[in-house]
N, CA, C and O atoms as a MOPAC input file, in Angstrom:
PM7 MOZYME 1SCF
protein

 N      9.11900 1    -4.88900 1    17.96500 1
 C      8.11100 1    -5.62100 1    17.21800 1
 C      7.47200 1    -4.70600 1    16.19200 1
 O      7.05400 1    -3.59500 1    16.51600 1
 N      7.39600 1    -5.17100 1    14.96600 1
 C      6.72800 1    -4.40100 1    13.92500 1
 C      5.24800 1    -4.75000 1    13.89000 1
 O      4.87000 1    -5.90200 1    14.10100 1
 N      4.42600 1    -3.76900 1    13.62700 1
 C      2.98200 1    -3.94200 1    13.51800 1
 C      2.51400 1    -3.44900 1    12.16000 1
 O      3.14800 1    -2.59100 1    11.54600 1
 N      1.39900 1    -3.99900 1    11.69700 1
 C      0.77200 1    -3.58000 1    10.44600 1
 C      1.77100 1    -3.58600 1     9.29700 1
 O      1.93600 1    -2.59300 1     8.58800 1
 N      2.43600 1    -4.73500 1     9.12800 1
 C      3.42900 1    -4.91600 1     8.06800 1
 C      3.10000 1    -6.17100 1     7.28300 1
 O      2.43200 1    -7.07300 1     7.78900 1
 N      3.57300 1    -6.22700 1     6.03300 1
 C      3.37000 1    -7.38000 1     5.17500 1
 C      4.66300 1    -8.18500 1     5.11900 1
 O      5.70000 1    -7.67700 1     4.69300 1
 N      4.59900 1    -9.42300 1     5.54500 1
 C      5.73700 1   -10.33800 1     5.51900 1
 C      5.46400 1   -11.42700 1     4.49000 1
 O      5.29000 1   -12.58900 1     4.85700 1
 N      5.42300 1   -11.07600 1     3.22100 1
 C      5.10800 1   -12.06000 1     2.18100 1
 C      6.10000 1   -13.21800 1     2.24000 1
 O      7.31200 1   -13.00900 1     2.27600 1
 N      5.57200 1   -14.43400 1     2.25000 1
 C      6.40800 1   -15.62400 1     2.24300 1
 C      6.96700 1   -16.02000 1     3.59300 1
 O      7.76700 1   -16.95300 1     3.67200 1
 N      6.57300 1   -15.34200 1     4.65400 1
 C      7.09400 1   -15.63800 1     5.99100 1
 C      6.02000 1   -16.33800 1     6.81900 1
 O      4.90700 1   -15.83400 1     6.96900 1
 N      6.37000 1   -17.49800 1     7.35100 1
 C      5.43700 1   -18.19500 1     8.23100 1
 C      6.22500 1   -18.92800 1     9.28300 1
 O      7.20600 1   -19.57700 1     8.91900 1
 N      5.89600 1   -18.88400 1    10.52600 1
 C      4.76900 1   -18.11200 1    11.05500 1
 C      5.08000 1   -16.61700 1    11.04500 1
 O      6.23600 1   -16.20000 1    10.98500 1
 N      4.01700 1   -15.83500 1    11.10500 1
 C      4.19100 1   -14.38100 1    11.13600 1
 C      4.90200 1   -13.96900 1    12.41300 1
 O      4.65300 1   -14.53500 1    13.47700 1
 N      5.78600 1   -12.98400 1    12.30900 1
 C      6.39200 1   -12.44000 1    13.53500 1
 C      5.30700 1   -11.84900 1    14.42600 1
 O      4.24000 1   -11.46200 1    13.94700 1
 N      5.58300 1   -11.78400 1    15.70800 1
 C      4.62500 1   -11.19600 1    16.63200 1
 C      4.33400 1    -9.75200 1    16.25500 1
 O      5.15600 1    -9.08400 1    15.62800 1
 N      3.19400 1    -9.29400 1    16.63200 1
 C      2.80000 1    -7.91900 1    16.32400 1
 C      1.36500 1    -7.89000 1    15.84300 1
 O      0.82100 1    -8.90200 1    15.40200 1
 N      0.77300 1    -6.74200 1    15.93000 1
 C     -0.62800 1    -6.56600 1    15.57800 1
 C     -0.77500 1    -6.15900 1    14.11400 1
 O      0.00500 1    -5.35200 1    13.61000 1
 N     -1.77800 1    -6.72000 1    13.42900 1
 C     -2.12400 1    -6.30000 1    12.07500 1
 C     -1.18900 1    -6.77400 1    10.97600 1
 O     -1.30000 1    -6.30900 1     9.84100 1
 N     -0.27500 1    -7.68100 1    11.27700 1
 C      0.65700 1    -8.17100 1    10.26400 1
 C     -0.03500 1    -9.16200 1     9.32900 1
 O     -0.94000 1    -9.88800 1     9.74200 1
 N      0.40000 1    -9.18600 1     8.05700 1
 C     -0.16900 1   -10.09800 1     7.07300 1
 C      0.95200 1   -10.80500 1     6.31100 1
 O      2.10300 1   -10.36900 1     6.33000 1
 N      0.59900 1   -11.89400 1     5.64500 1
 C      1.50300 1   -12.66600 1     4.79900 1
 C      0.79600 1   -12.82300 1     3.45900 1
 O      0.18300 1   -13.85900 1     3.20100 1
 N      0.87800 1   -11.80400 1     2.60300 1
 C      0.13000 1   -11.76200 1     1.34600 1
 C      1.00000 1   -11.21800 1     0.22200 1
 O      1.98300 1   -10.51900 1     0.46700 1
 N      0.63200 1   -11.54400 1    -1.00800 1
 C      1.24400 1   -10.90800 1    -2.17600 1
 C      0.83000 1    -9.43400 1    -2.13400 1
 O     -0.36700 1    -9.14800 1    -2.11800 1
 N      1.77800 1    -8.49000 1    -2.11500 1
 C      1.40400 1    -7.07600 1    -2.03700 1
 C      0.77000 1    -6.54600 1    -3.33300 1
 O      0.19800 1    -5.45600 1    -3.34400 1
 N      0.87300 1    -7.31800 1    -4.41900 1
 C      0.27600 1    -6.93700 1    -5.70300 1
 C      0.84700 1    -5.62000 1    -6.22500 1
 O      0.10600 1    -4.68900 1    -6.54100 1
 N      2.18000 1    -5.55900 1    -6.30800 1
 C      2.80700 1    -4.39000 1    -6.92300 1
 C      2.45200 1    -4.36100 1    -8.40400 1
 O      2.16700 1    -5.40400 1    -8.99200 1
 N      2.46700 1    -3.19000 1    -9.00800 1
 C      2.07100 1    -3.06600 1   -10.41300 1
 C      3.03300 1    -3.79200 1   -11.33800 1
 O      2.58100 1    -4.55900 1   -12.18800 1
 N      4.34600 1    -3.58300 1   -11.21000 1
 C      5.30000 1    -4.25600 1   -12.10100 1
 C      6.69900 1    -4.21300 1   -11.50300 1
 O      7.46400 1    -3.28800 1   -11.77400 1
 N      7.03200 1    -5.20400 1   -10.69600 1
 C      8.33000 1    -5.22300 1   -10.02400 1
 C      9.48500 1    -5.38500 1   -11.00900 1
 O     10.58800 1    -4.90400 1   -10.74900 1
 N      9.24500 1    -6.06100 1   -12.14300 1
 C     10.32100 1    -6.25400 1   -13.12400 1
 C     10.84500 1    -4.92000 1   -13.66300 1
 O     12.02100 1    -4.79800 1   -14.00700 1
 N      9.95900 1    -3.92700 1   -13.73100 1
 C     10.39200 1    -2.61600 1   -14.22300 1
 C     10.62000 1    -1.62000 1   -13.07800 1
 O     10.84300 1    -0.43300 1   -13.31400 1
 N     10.56200 1    -2.11400 1   -11.84100 1
 C     10.81300 1    -1.23900 1   -10.69400 1
 C      9.60400 1    -0.45500 1   -10.22700 1
 O      9.75300 1     0.49900 1    -9.46400 1
 N      8.40300 1    -0.83100 1   -10.66700 1
 C      7.18700 1    -0.12400 1   -10.27600 1
 C      6.58500 1    -0.81400 1    -9.05000 1
 O      5.93900 1    -1.85600 1    -9.16200 1
 N      6.80900 1    -0.21800 1    -7.88600 1
 C      6.34000 1    -0.79300 1    -6.63600 1
 C      5.09000 1    -0.11000 1    -6.09200 1
 O      4.80200 1    -0.20500 1    -4.89900 1
 N      4.34600 1     0.58000 1    -6.95700 1
 C      3.04400 1     1.09300 1    -6.54800 1
 C      2.09800 1    -0.08300 1    -6.37200 1
 O      2.25600 1    -1.10700 1    -7.03600 1
 N      1.11900 1     0.04700 1    -5.49000 1
 C      0.16100 1    -1.01900 1    -5.23400 1
 C     -0.90100 1    -1.05700 1    -6.32600 1
 O     -1.42800 1    -0.02100 1    -6.73200 1
 N     -1.20500 1    -2.25300 1    -6.79000 1
 C     -2.25800 1    -2.45500 1    -7.77400 1
 C     -3.61100 1    -2.42500 1    -7.07300 1
 O     -3.68000 1    -2.52100 1    -5.84700 1
 N     -4.67900 1    -2.29300 1    -7.84100 1
 C     -6.03400 1    -2.30700 1    -7.28200 1
 C     -6.23900 1    -3.52600 1    -6.41300 1
 O     -5.81300 1    -4.62600 1    -6.76200 1
 N     -6.88300 1    -3.33400 1    -5.29200 1
 C     -7.26100 1    -4.39500 1    -4.36800 1
 C     -6.08400 1    -5.11100 1    -3.71700 1
 O     -6.22700 1    -6.24900 1    -3.27000 1
 N     -4.93200 1    -4.46900 1    -3.65700 1
 C     -3.81200 1    -5.02300 1    -2.89900 1
 C     -4.23100 1    -5.14600 1    -1.43700 1
 O     -4.93300 1    -4.27400 1    -0.92500 1
 N     -3.81200 1    -6.21900 1    -0.75200 1
 C     -4.15000 1    -6.33100 1     0.67000 1
 C     -3.43100 1    -5.28400 1     1.52800 1
 O     -3.73800 1    -5.13700 1     2.71100 1
 N     -2.48200 1    -4.56400 1     0.94000 1
 C     -1.73000 1    -3.53400 1     1.67600 1
 C     -2.42700 1    -2.17500 1     1.66200 1
 O     -2.01300 1    -1.26100 1     2.37500 1
 N     -3.48400 1    -2.03400 1     0.85300 1
 C     -4.20400 1    -0.75800 1     0.76100 1
 C     -5.04600 1    -0.55400 1     2.01900 1
 O     -5.77000 1    -1.45000 1     2.45200 1
 N     -4.93500 1     0.63500 1     2.59000 1
 C     -5.73600 1     1.03900 1     3.75600 1
 C     -5.60700 1     0.06300 1     4.92500 1
 O     -6.58500 1    -0.20200 1     5.62500 1
 N     -4.39300 1    -0.47500 1     5.13800 1
 C     -4.25600 1    -1.49600 1     6.17600 1
 C     -3.05500 1    -1.29500 1     7.09500 1
 O     -2.65800 1    -2.22900 1     7.79300 1
 N     -2.47000 1    -0.10800 1     7.11200 1
 C     -1.31900 1     0.16000 1     7.98100 1
 C     -1.75300 1     0.97300 1     9.20300 1
 O     -2.93900 1     1.24000 1     9.39700 1
 N     -0.79900 1     1.34800 1     9.99700 1
 C     -1.06500 1     2.13900 1    11.19600 1
 C     -0.74600 1     3.60300 1    10.90600 1
 O      0.41800 1     3.98000 1    10.76700 1
 N     -1.78100 1     4.41400 1    10.81800 1
 C     -1.60900 1     5.83000 1    10.52000 1
 C     -0.80500 1     6.58700 1    11.56100 1
 O     -0.18200 1     7.59900 1    11.24000 1
 N     -0.80800 1     6.11300 1    12.81100 1
 C     -0.02200 1     6.77500 1    13.85200 1
 C      1.47700 1     6.56900 1    13.64400 1
 O      2.28200 1     7.38800 1    14.08700 1
 N      1.85400 1     5.47900 1    12.97100 1
 C      3.26600 1     5.15400 1    12.77000 1
 C      3.78600 1     5.62800 1    11.41500 1
 O      4.98400 1     5.53300 1    11.14900 1
 N      2.91600 1     6.12900 1    10.56800 1
 C      3.30300 1     6.55300 1     9.21600 1
 C      3.32900 1     8.07200 1     9.11600 1
 O      2.65700 1     8.77300 1     9.87400 1
 N      4.10400 1     8.55600 1     8.18200 1
 C      4.11300 1    10.00500 1     7.95400 1
 C      2.82800 1    10.41500 1     7.23500 1
 O      2.10300 1     9.57100 1     6.70900 1
 N      2.56100 1    11.69200 1     7.22100 1
 C      1.37300 1    12.22900 1     6.55800 1
 C      1.47500 1    12.06300 1     5.04100 1
 O      0.46000 1    12.03400 1     4.34500 1
 N      2.69600 1    11.95600 1     4.54000 1
 C      2.95900 1    11.84200 1     3.10300 1
 C      3.73100 1    10.56100 1     2.81500 1
 O      4.46900 1    10.06700 1     3.66800 1
 N      3.55400 1    10.02000 1     1.59600 1
 C      4.34200 1     8.85100 1     1.21800 1
 C      5.70700 1     9.29000 1     0.70200 1
 O      6.03900 1    10.47500 1     0.74400 1
 N      6.49100 1     8.34400 1     0.21900 1
 C      7.85800 1     8.61200 1    -0.22100 1
 C      7.93600 1     9.64500 1    -1.34200 1
 O      8.93200 1    10.36000 1    -1.45700 1
 N      6.91200 1     9.72700 1    -2.15400 1
 C      6.88100 1    10.69200 1    -3.25900 1
 C      6.22500 1    12.01100 1    -2.89500 1
 O      6.10100 1    12.89100 1    -3.74700 1
 N      5.80800 1    12.16500 1    -1.66200 1
 C      5.19600 1    13.41500 1    -1.22800 1
 C      3.69500 1    13.46600 1    -1.41000 1
 O      3.09500 1    14.53400 1    -1.28500 1
 N      3.06800 1    12.32500 1    -1.70500 1
 C      1.61500 1    12.27800 1    -1.85200 1
 C      0.96300 1    12.11900 1    -0.48200 1
 O      1.44300 1    11.35800 1     0.35700 1
 N     -0.12700 1    12.83900 1    -0.26500 1
 C     -0.90400 1    12.66400 1     0.96200 1
 C     -1.47700 1    11.25900 1     1.00800 1
 O     -1.68800 1    10.63900 1    -0.03400 1
 N     -1.72800 1    10.76000 1     2.19100 1
 C     -2.38900 1     9.46700 1     2.33900 1
 C     -3.79200 1     9.56600 1     1.75800 1
 O     -4.43600 1    10.61100 1     1.85300 1
 N     -4.26700 1     8.47400 1     1.15400 1
 C     -5.54200 1     8.47300 1     0.43000 1
 C     -6.41700 1     7.34100 1     0.94100 1
 O     -5.95600 1     6.20700 1     1.07300 1
 N     -7.66900 1     7.64300 1     1.22700 1
 C     -8.63100 1     6.63800 1     1.66800 1
 C     -9.33900 1     6.08100 1     0.43800 1
 O    -10.19200 1     6.75000 1    -0.14700 1
 N     -8.98800 1     4.85800 1     0.04500 1
 C     -9.60200 1     4.20800 1    -1.11700 1
 C    -11.02500 1     3.80800 1    -0.74700 1
 O    -11.20400 1     2.92600 1     0.09400 1
 N    -12.04800 1     4.42700 1    -1.34700 1
 C    -13.43100 1     4.14200 1    -0.96100 1
 C    -13.88800 1     2.73400 1    -1.32700 1
 O    -14.93000 1     2.28600 1    -0.84900 1
 N    -13.13300 1     2.03100 1    -2.16100 1
 C    -13.51400 1     0.67400 1    -2.55700 1
 C    -12.87900 1    -0.40500 1    -1.68000 1
 O    -13.11700 1    -1.59500 1    -1.89000 1
 N    -12.08000 1     0.00200 1    -0.70700 1
 C    -11.37900 1    -0.94700 1     0.15800 1
 C    -11.75300 1    -0.65500 1     1.60600 1
 O    -11.70400 1     0.49100 1     2.05200 1
 N    -12.12900 1    -1.70800 1     2.33600 1
 C    -12.46700 1    -1.56900 1     3.74700 1
 C    -11.22200 1    -1.18600 1     4.53300 1
 O    -10.18800 1    -1.84500 1     4.41600 1
 N    -11.30900 1    -0.13500 1     5.32500 1
 C    -10.17500 1     0.28700 1     6.15100 1
 C     -9.92600 1    -0.76100 1     7.23000 1
 O    -10.78100 1    -1.00900 1     8.08000 1
 N     -8.73900 1    -1.37300 1     7.18400 1
 C     -8.40800 1    -2.39500 1     8.18100 1
 C     -7.17900 1    -1.99800 1     8.98900 1
 O     -6.62900 1    -2.80500 1     9.73900 1
 N     -6.75800 1    -0.76000 1     8.83000 1
 C     -5.60100 1    -0.26600 1     9.55900 1
 C     -5.97500 1     0.21400 1    10.94700 1
 O     -7.08600 1    -0.00400 1    11.43000 1
 N     -5.02700 1     0.86600 1    11.56300 1
 C     -5.22100 1     1.39400 1    12.91000 1
 C     -4.72900 1     2.83000 1    12.94200 1
 O     -4.18200 1     3.33300 1    11.96100 1
 N     -4.92500 1     3.47100 1    14.05700 1
 C     -4.40700 1     4.82100 1    14.23500 1
 C     -5.19800 1     5.86100 1    13.47000 1
 O     -6.31200 1     5.61300 1    13.00800 1
 N     -4.59100 1     7.03700 1    13.34800 1
 C     -5.22000 1     8.15300 1    12.65900 1
 C     -4.24400 1     8.70300 1    11.63100 1
 O     -3.19400 1     9.23300 1    11.99500 1
 N     -4.57900 1     8.58100 1    10.35300 1
 C     -5.78200 1     7.95400 1     9.80600 1
 C     -5.65500 1     6.43500 1     9.77500 1
 O     -4.54600 1     5.89900 1     9.77500 1
 N     -6.79800 1     5.74100 1     9.75000 1
 C     -6.78900 1     4.27900 1     9.73100 1
 C     -6.78700 1     3.72900 1     8.30800 1
 O     -7.05900 1     2.54600 1     8.10000 1
 N     -6.48600 1     4.57000 1     7.33700 1
 C     -6.49100 1     4.14500 1     5.93800 1
 C     -5.12600 1     4.28700 1     5.26100 1
 O     -5.04400 1     4.30000 1     4.03300 1
 N     -4.07900 1     4.39200 1     6.03500 1
 C     -2.73200 1     4.46700 1     5.47000 1
 C     -2.37800 1     3.13000 1     4.82700 1
 O     -2.69000 1     2.07300 1     5.37600 1
 N     -1.72700 1     3.17300 1     3.66500 1
 C     -1.29300 1     1.94300 1     3.00000 1
 C      0.00700 1     1.43900 1     3.60300 1
 O      0.82600 1     2.22800 1     4.07600 1
 N      0.19800 1     0.12600 1     3.58700 1
 C      1.48500 1    -0.46500 1     3.95900 1
 C      2.47700 1    -0.15800 1     2.85300 1
 O      2.12300 1    -0.19600 1     1.67400 1
 N      3.70500 1     0.14400 1     3.21600 1
 C      4.73800 1     0.39600 1     2.21700 1
 C      5.01800 1     1.86900 1     2.03800 1
 O      4.35400 1     2.72500 1     2.62400 1
 N      6.00400 1     2.14700 1     1.22600 1
 C      6.49000 1     3.51300 1     1.04900 1
 C      5.65100 1     4.34100 1     0.08700 1
 O      5.68600 1     5.57000 1     0.14500 1
 N      4.89500 1     3.69300 1    -0.80000 1
 C      4.14800 1     4.40100 1    -1.83600 1
 C      2.65100 1     4.20400 1    -1.66000 1
 O      2.16000 1     3.07500 1    -1.68500 1
 N      1.93800 1     5.28600 1    -1.48500 1
 C      0.49500 1     5.26700 1    -1.28600 1
 C     -0.21900 1     5.10600 1    -2.62500 1
 O      0.10800 1     5.78100 1    -3.60100 1
 N     -1.19800 1     4.20000 1    -2.65700 1
 C     -2.07300 1     4.13700 1    -3.82600 1
 C     -3.07700 1     5.27500 1    -3.64100 1
 O     -3.76700 1     5.33200 1    -2.62400 1
 N     -3.16000 1     6.16900 1    -4.60600 1
 C     -4.03600 1     7.31900 1    -4.42300 1
 C     -5.12800 1     7.38400 1    -5.47200 1
 O     -5.53800 1     8.46700 1    -5.89000 1
 N     -5.59800 1     6.21600 1    -5.89400 1
 C     -6.75200 1     6.11500 1    -6.78600 1
 C     -7.71000 1     5.07600 1    -6.23200 1
 O     -7.30200 1     4.15600 1    -5.52300 1
 N     -8.97400 1     5.22600 1    -6.55600 1
 C    -10.02200 1     4.29600 1    -6.18100 1
 C     -9.76700 1     2.93700 1    -6.83500 1
 O     -9.38100 1     2.88600 1    -8.00300 1
 N     -9.97200 1     1.84900 1    -6.11600 1
 C     -9.76500 1     0.50800 1    -6.65300 1
 C    -11.00200 1    -0.06900 1    -7.32200 1
 O    -10.98500 1    -1.22200 1    -7.75200 1
 N    -12.07700 1     0.70800 1    -7.41900 1
 C    -13.27900 1     0.17600 1    -8.05200 1
 C    -12.99000 1    -0.13500 1    -9.51900 1
 O    -12.11100 1     0.48300 1   -10.12100 1
 N    -13.72700 1    -1.09100 1   -10.10300 1
 C    -13.47800 1    -1.44100 1   -11.51300 1
 C    -13.55500 1    -0.24200 1   -12.45600 1
 O    -12.85400 1    -0.21000 1   -13.46700 1
 N    -14.38200 1     0.72800 1   -12.14500 1
 C    -14.50800 1     1.89800 1   -13.01000 1
 C    -13.25500 1     2.75800 1   -12.99600 1
 O    -12.99300 1     3.48600 1   -13.95400 1
 N    -12.47000 1     2.68300 1   -11.91100 1
 C    -11.31100 1     3.55300 1   -11.76900 1
 C     -9.96900 1     2.88200 1   -12.01000 1
 O     -8.93500 1     3.52600 1   -11.83600 1
 N     -9.94400 1     1.60900 1   -12.40700 1
 C     -8.66300 1     0.94000 1   -12.60300 1
 C     -7.91600 1     1.52200 1   -13.79600 1
 O     -6.71900 1     1.27500 1   -13.94500 1
 N     -8.58100 1     2.27500 1   -14.63500 1
 C     -7.89700 1     2.91000 1   -15.77100 1
 C     -6.86100 1     3.92300 1   -15.28500 1
 O     -6.01300 1     4.36800 1   -16.05900 1
 N     -6.93100 1     4.28800 1   -13.99300 1
 C     -5.99200 1     5.25200 1   -13.43800 1
 C     -4.78600 1     4.60200 1   -12.79100 1
 O     -3.98100 1     5.29000 1   -12.16300 1
 N     -4.63800 1     3.26700 1   -12.93000 1
 C     -3.45600 1     2.63500 1   -12.34400 1
 C     -2.21900 1     3.37500 1   -12.82100 1
 O     -2.10900 1     3.74500 1   -13.99000 1
 N     -1.31400 1     3.58100 1   -11.91900 1
 C     -0.14300 1     4.40900 1   -12.16600 1
 C      0.82200 1     3.71300 1   -13.10400 1
 O      1.14600 1     2.54100 1   -12.91400 1
 N      1.27700 1     4.42300 1   -14.10200 1
 C      2.33100 1     3.90700 1   -14.96200 1
 C      3.65000 1     4.42500 1   -14.42600 1
 O      3.79000 1     5.60900 1   -14.12000 1
 N      4.60700 1     3.53200 1   -14.31600 1
 C      5.91300 1     3.91100 1   -13.81100 1
 C      6.79000 1     4.38700 1   -14.96200 1
 O      6.94000 1     3.67900 1   -15.95800 1
 N      7.35300 1     5.54300 1   -14.84000 1
 C      8.28000 1     6.06500 1   -15.84500 1
 C      9.63300 1     6.21700 1   -15.18000 1
 O      9.79400 1     6.99700 1   -14.24100 1
 N     10.60100 1     5.46600 1   -15.67300 1
 C     11.93900 1     5.50600 1   -15.11600 1
 C     12.61400 1     6.80900 1   -15.55000 1
 O     12.80900 1     7.01800 1   -16.74700 1
 N     12.97300 1     7.68400 1   -14.61900 1
 C     13.58900 1     8.96300 1   -14.99000 1
 C     14.99600 1     8.80100 1   -15.58700 1
 O     15.55100 1     9.75000 1   -16.13900 1
 N     15.56300 1     7.60000 1   -15.47300 1
 C     16.91200 1     7.36200 1   -15.99200 1
 C     16.93400 1     6.88900 1   -17.43400 1
 O     18.00500 1     6.66600 1   -17.99900 1
 N     15.75000 1     6.73400 1   -18.03800 1
 C     15.69800 1     6.31900 1   -19.44900 1
 C     15.11200 1     7.43400 1   -20.28300 1
 O     14.39800 1     8.29600 1   -19.77000 1
 N     15.40800 1     7.42100 1   -21.54900 1
 C     14.87400 1     8.45800 1   -22.45300 1
 C     13.65100 1     7.98200 1   -23.16700 1
 O     13.07300 1     8.72200 1   -23.96300 1

């Protein structure tokens, strides 16, 4: 059983604790940018005990001060998914939303 996972478009939700059925609010899937946008329901909502200390890109887990921690484990602010959002989601900080640069293009 998976816990603290996002099953967008799946109903009923599979058994497990902390699972959600929400739009993950990726920045731009058409261009392959799967970083979480500000206020994604996946921010600070995973199980820190089940996640690595670093995300897929080697970034440390980040506690977004503008999002209520709804995850579990230690830390309880791990994001769902492979890529951690590592900027504050407050309106003042949205200017830092990550731009995706495809390394395969010039």
